[in-house]
C-alpha positions as CSV (number, residue, x, y, z in Angstrom):
1,X,-2.8,-69.2,-2.8
2,X,-2.6,-66.9,-5.9
3,X,0.1,-66.4,-8.5
4,X,1.3,-62.8,-8.1
5,X,4.4,-61.4,-9.8
6,X,5.8,-64.8,-10.3
7,X,5.5,-65.7,-6.7
8,X,2.8,-67.5,-4.7
9,X,1.5,-65.1,-2.1
10,X,-1.2,-65.5,0.5
11,X,-4.5,-63.5,-0.2
12,X,-3.9,-61.6,3.1
13,X,-0.5,-60.3,1.8
14,X,-2.1,-59.2,-1.4
15,X,-4.8,-57.3,0.5
16,X,-2.2,-55.7,2.7
17,X,-0.2,-54.4,-0.3
18,X,-3.4,-53.0,-1.8
19,X,-4.3,-51.2,1.4
20,X,-0.7,-49.7,1.6
21,X,-1.0,-48.5,-2.0
22,X,-4.3,-46.8,-1.2
23,X,-2.9,-45.1,1.9
24,X,0.1,-43.9,-0.1
25,X,-2.2,-42.4,-2.8
26,X,-4.4,-40.7,-0.2
27,X,-1.3,-39.3,1.5
28,X,0.0,-37.9,-1.8
29,X,-3.3,-36.3,-2.6
30,X,-3.5,-34.8,1.0
31,X,0.0,-33.4,0.7
32,X,-0.8,-31.8,-2.7
33,X,-3.9,-30.1,-1.4
34,X,-2.1,-29.0,1.8
35,X,0.6,-27.3,-0.2
36,X,-2.1,-25.2,-1.9
37,X,-3.9,-24.4,1.4
38,X,-0.6,-23.2,3.0
39,X,0.5,-21.1,0.0
40,X,1.0,-17.4,0.7
41,X,-1.9,-15.3,-0.4
42,X,-1.9,-11.6,-1.3
43,X,-3.6,-8.7,-2.9
44,X,-7.4,-8.1,-2.9
45,X,-8.0,-11.8,-2.1
46,X,-6.2,-11.2,1.2
47,X,-7.1,-7.7,2.2
48,X,-4.3,-6.1,0.3
49,X,-1.5,-8.1,1.8
50,X,1.9,-8.0,0.1
51,X,3.9,-11.1,-0.6
52,X,7.0,-11.8,1.5
53,X,10.5,-11.2,0.2
54,X,9.4,-9.0,-2.6
55,X,7.6,-11.8,-4.5
56,X,5.0,-10.9,-7.2
57,X,1.3,-11.1,-6.3
58,X,-0.6,-12.8,-9.2
59,X,-4.0,-11.8,-10.5
60,X,-5.5,-14.6,-8.4
61,X,-3.8,-13.7,-5.1
62,X,-0.8,-16.1,-5.1
63,X,2.9,-15.3,-4.5
64,X,5.7,-16.3,-6.9
65,X,8.5,-15.0,-9.0
66,X,7.8,-16.5,-12.4
67,X,6.1,-14.8,-15.4
68,X,2.8,-16.4,-14.4
69,X,2.8,-14.3,-11.2
70,X,4.6,-11.2,-12.4
71,X,3.2,-10.5,-15.9
72,X,1.2,-7.4,-16.7
73,X,-1.7,-7.0,-16.9
74,X,-2.8,-9.1,-14.0
75,X,-0.1,-8.9,-11.4
76,X,-1.3,-6.9,-8.4
77,X,1.8,-5.8,-6.6
78,X,5.6,-6.0,-6.6
79,X,5.5,-6.9,-10.3
80,X,9.1,-6.6,-11.3
81,X,11.9,-4.1,-11.6
82,X,14.9,-4.1,-9.5
83,X,14.5,-6.5,-6.5
84,X,14.1,-4.8,-3.2
85,X,17.0,-4.4,-0.9
86,X,17.7,-7.2,1.6
87,X,16.4,-5.4,4.6
88,X,14.1,-2.6,3.4
89,X,16.1,-0.2,5.6
90,X,15.6,3.3,4.1
91,X,18.1,5.1,6.2
92,X,20.4,5.2,3.1
93,X,17.7,6.9,1.1
94,X,16.5,9.4,3.6
95,X,18.5,10.5,6.6
96,X,17.2,11.6,9.9
97,X,18.3,15.2,9.2
98,X,16.5,15.2,5.8
99,X,13.4,13.8,7.4
100,X,13.5,16.6,10.0
101,X,14.1,19.2,7.3
102,X,11.2,18.0,5.1
103,X,8.8,18.0,8.1
104,X,10.3,21.0,9.6
105,X,7.4,22.2,11.7
106,X,5.6,18.9,12.5
107,X,6.5,19.4,16.2
108,X,5.5,23.1,16.4
109,X,3.3,24.0,19.3
110,X,0.6,24.9,16.9
111,X,0.5,21.3,15.5
112,X,-1.8,18.8,17.3
113,X,0.4,15.9,16.2
114,X,3.6,17.3,17.7
115,X,5.9,14.6,19.0
116,X,3.9,11.8,17.2
117,X,5.6,11.3,13.8
118,X,9.2,10.2,14.3
119,X,12.0,9.1,11.9
120,X,12.4,5.9,13.8
121,X,8.7,5.0,13.5
122,X,8.8,5.6,9.7
123,X,12.0,3.5,9.2
124,X,10.6,0.7,11.3
125,X,7.2,0.7,9.5
126,X,8.8,0.7,6.1
127,X,10.6,-2.6,6.8
128,X,7.3,-4.4,6.7
129,X,6.8,-3.4,3.0
130,X,9.5,-4.9,0.7
131,X,9.8,-2.8,-2.4
132,X,8.8,0.5,-0.8
133,X,11.6,2.9,-1.3
134,X,13.9,0.1,-2.4
135,X,12.8,-0.5,-6.0
136,X,14.9,0.7,-8.9
137,X,17.9,2.9,-8.9
138,X,18.8,5.5,-6.2
139,X,17.0,8.3,-8.0
140,X,13.8,6.2,-8.4
141,X,13.9,5.3,-4.7
142,X,14.3,8.9,-3.6
143,X,11.5,10.0,-5.9
144,X,9.2,7.4,-4.3
145,X,10.0,8.8,-0.8
146,X,9.5,12.3,-2.0
147,X,6.2,11.4,-3.6
148,X,4.9,9.5,-0.5
149,X,5.7,12.4,1.8
150,X,4.4,14.9,-0.7
151,X,1.0,13.3,-0.8
152,X,0.8,12.6,2.9
153,X,2.0,16.0,3.8
154,X,-0.9,17.5,1.9
155,X,-3.3,15.2,3.8
156,X,-1.9,16.4,7.2
157,X,-0.8,20.0,6.4
158,X,-1.0,22.8,8.9
159,X,0.5,25.3,6.5
160,X,-0.8,28.5,5.0
161,X,0.4,30.8,2.3
162,X,2.5,33.1,4.5
163,X,3.6,30.4,7.0
164,X,7.2,30.6,8.3
165,X,9.5,28.7,5.9
166,X,6.7,28.5,3.4
167,X,3.5,26.4,3.3
168,X,5.3,23.3,2.3
169,X,7.3,23.1,5.6
170,X,4.2,22.3,7.6
171,X,3.3,18.7,6.6
172,X,2.4,16.1,9.3
173,X,0.8,18.7,11.6
174,X,-2.2,16.5,12.2
175,X,-2.7,12.9,13.0
176,X,-6.5,12.7,12.7
177,X,-9.4,14.4,11.0
178,X,-10.7,17.5,12.7
179,X,-14.4,17.7,13.4
180,X,-15.4,14.6,11.4
181,X,-18.8,14.9,9.8
182,X,-19.8,11.2,10.4
183,X,-18.5,8.0,11.9
184,X,-17.6,6.7,8.4
185,X,-19.3,3.4,8.9
186,X,-20.6,1.7,5.7
187,X,-22.8,-1.4,6.2
188,X,-20.6,-4.4,5.4
189,X,-20.8,-8.1,6.2
190,X,-17.1,-8.6,5.7
191,X,-15.9,-5.5,7.5
192,X,-18.6,-4.8,10.2
193,X,-18.3,-1.7,12.2
194,X,-17.5,-2.2,15.9
195,X,-19.9,-0.8,18.4
196,X,-19.1,2.7,19.4
197,X,-16.2,3.0,16.9
198,X,-15.7,5.7,14.3
199,X,-13.6,5.3,11.1
200,X,-12.7,8.9,10.3
201,X,-9.4,10.0,8.8
202,X,-6.3,9.0,10.8
203,X,-2.6,8.8,10.2
204,X,-0.4,10.3,7.4
205,X,-2.9,9.1,4.6
206,X,-6.0,10.0,6.7
207,X,-7.3,6.4,6.3
208,X,-11.1,6.5,6.3
209,X,-14.1,4.1,6.4
210,X,-14.5,0.7,8.1
211,X,-13.8,-1.3,5.0
212,X,-10.4,0.3,4.6
213,X,-9.6,-0.1,8.3
214,X,-10.6,-3.8,8.0
215,X,-8.4,-4.5,4.9
216,X,-5.5,-2.6,6.2
217,X,-5.7,-4.3,9.6
218,X,-5.7,-7.7,8.1
219,X,-2.6,-6.8,5.9
220,X,-0.5,-5.4,8.8
221,X,-1.6,-7.8,11.5
222,X,-3.6,-5.4,13.7
223,X,-7.3,-5.4,14.5
224,X,-8.1,-1.9,13.3
225,X,-11.8,-2.6,13.0
226,X,-12.1,-2.9,16.8
227,X,-9.2,-0.6,17.5
228,X,-9.2,2.2,14.9
229,X,-7.5,4.6,17.3
230,X,-4.3,2.6,16.9
231,X,-3.7,4.5,13.7
232,X,-3.6,7.8,15.6
233,X,-2.0,6.5,18.8
234,X,0.8,4.3,17.6
235,X,3.2,6.0,15.2
236,X,4.5,2.8,13.6
237,X,1.0,1.6,12.9
238,X,0.1,5.0,11.5
239,X,3.0,4.8,9.0
240,X,2.2,1.2,8.2
241,X,-1.4,2.2,7.4
242,X,-0.2,4.9,5.1
243,X,2.4,2.7,3.3
244,X,-0.2,-0.1,3.0
245,X,-2.5,2.3,1.1
246,X,0.5,3.4,-1.0
247,X,1.5,-0.1,-2.0
248,X,-1.9,-1.6,-2.6
249,X,-3.7,-1.5,-6.0
250,X,-7.5,-1.4,-6.1
251,X,-8.8,-2.1,-9.6
252,X,-9.1,-0.1,-11.8
253,X,-6.5,1.9,-9.9
254,X,-2.9,0.9,-9.9
255,X,-0.9,1.3,-6.7
256,X,0.8,4.6,-6.0
257,X,4.1,2.6,-5.8
258,X,3.7,1.1,-9.2
259,X,3.2,4.5,-10.8
260,X,6.2,6.3,-9.2
261,X,8.6,3.4,-9.8
262,X,7.6,3.1,-13.5
263,X,5.9,-0.3,-13.3
264,X,2.5,0.9,-14.3
265,X,1.8,1.2,-18.0
266,X,-1.4,3.1,-19.0
267,X,-4.0,1.3,-21.1
268,X,-5.5,2.9,-24.2
269,X,-8.5,3.9,-22.0
270,X,-6.1,5.6,-19.5
271,X,-4.4,7.6,-22.2
272,X,-7.7,8.6,-23.6
273,X,-8.6,9.9,-20.1
274,X,-5.3,11.8,-19.9
275,X,-3.8,9.5,-17.3
276,X,-0.2,9.1,-18.1
277,X,2.8,8.1,-15.9
278,X,3.8,10.8,-13.4
279,X,3.0,12.2,-10.0
280,X,-0.4,13.5,-11.2
281,X,-1.8,10.0,-11.5
282,X,-1.0,9.4,-7.9
283,X,-3.2,12.4,-6.9
284,X,-5.8,10.8,-9.1
285,X,-5.5,7.5,-7.3
286,X,-5.9,9.2,-3.9
287,X,-8.6,11.8,-4.5
288,X,-9.2,12.1,-8.3
289,X,-13.0,12.2,-7.9
290,X,-12.8,15.5,-6.1
291,X,-9.6,17.1,-7.4
292,X,-8.8,15.9,-11.0
293,X,-10.2,16.9,-14.3
294,X,-11.3,20.3,-13.0
295,X,-8.6,22.5,-14.5
296,X,-6.4,24.5,-12.1
297,X,-7.0,23.3,-8.5
298,X,-5.4,24.6,-5.4
299,X,-5.4,21.2,-3.7
300,X,-3.5,19.6,-6.6
301,X,-1.0,22.5,-6.6
302,X,-0.5,22.0,-2.9
303,X,0.4,18.3,-3.4
304,X,2.9,19.3,-6.1
305,X,4.5,22.0,-4.0
306,X,5.3,19.5,-1.2
307,X,6.6,17.0,-3.7
308,X,8.9,19.5,-5.5
309,X,10.3,20.7,-2.2
310,X,11.1,17.2,-1.0
311,X,12.7,16.3,-4.3
312,X,14.9,19.3,-3.9
313,X,15.9,18.2,-0.4
314,X,16.6,14.6,-1.6
315,X,18.5,15.9,-4.7
316,X,16.3,14.2,-7.3
317,X,14.4,15.4,-10.4
318,X,10.6,15.3,-9.9
319,X,9.9,14.3,-13.5
320,X,7.0,15.4,-15.6
321,X,3.2,15.1,-15.6
322,X,2.9,16.4,-12.1
323,X,-0.7,17.5,-12.1
324,X,-4.1,15.9,-12.9
325,X,-5.8,19.1,-14.1
326,X,-6.9,17.5,-17.3
327,X,-7.2,13.9,-16.2
328,X,-10.5,12.1,-15.8
329,X,-10.7,10.3,-12.5
330,X,-10.6,6.5,-12.2
331,X,-13.9,4.7,-11.9
332,X,-15.3,5.0,-8.4
333,X,-14.3,2.3,-6.0
334,X,-14.9,1.8,-2.3
335,X,-11.3,2.3,-1.1
336,X,-10.2,5.7,0.1
337,X,-12.0,9.0,0.7
338,X,-10.0,12.1,1.3
339,X,-10.8,13.4,4.8
340,X,-10.7,17.2,5.1
341,X,-8.5,18.3,8.0
């Protein structure tokens, strides 16, 4: 018998209490570690995934809504501003008739993608990306939609200078790269190319290369490495792939979304390179290595022409700094390569 807390207790009872304390401690430690293992991950640590419910993605790939997650620099996506709408339904920002007017000739007999890109597919895909077209006031939301379609229309254009209704009425004429020059397979342990598959440009953003298909597929929940044709065969996945690219930053580049909604603030190095907020920086993000810093460029002008037309249809001011003629491109990163139609 031992004296324990003013009571005489058998040794077996004392041992049992000690074991119970040890088990409780182990349980608490396990629960603590489990909470971390089950936490939402995002950003470059999770293949470009966005946080649910519009939460900020921290520098280290975790989701939250406090300053530690949302502060700049560091935060990777959905870093602040007006919280997204509860459903992400964009039908109040762009109507079916406006969509059809913007992409007036997408179903023309001359367009290989006729019948593929639909309003319903776009609206459904957008719901998977909180913040897209739902951040900021109504004017900001409309500008983002105009900018998204302006850039993707250039990537898929079937227009020419004297085309009916003008060259900027012929966006979304193509759904995949024509006569690709390679299979766009870059050796990668993390994103290995599937046997017999090619990763040429597909969808509204002409997504290219195996590492982009891999990251995008992980983010949207589709195995695009083994099934890259889903981007050109399933219109909802096609739009999801394009919106994924739009919403995902890749250091040192910000996301297109962050630029158009005013979340991105240029660094001193950005300003020295001529990169200031505006539609022109989005062109730089997408294809700056080939189009920016070269003075007047017809490709840059084409992107602007689409954007201005869509801003007019949606009734919003396009803002300034529309071109990247005098911008130096961002540092080269393995993310997106413009695929010539």
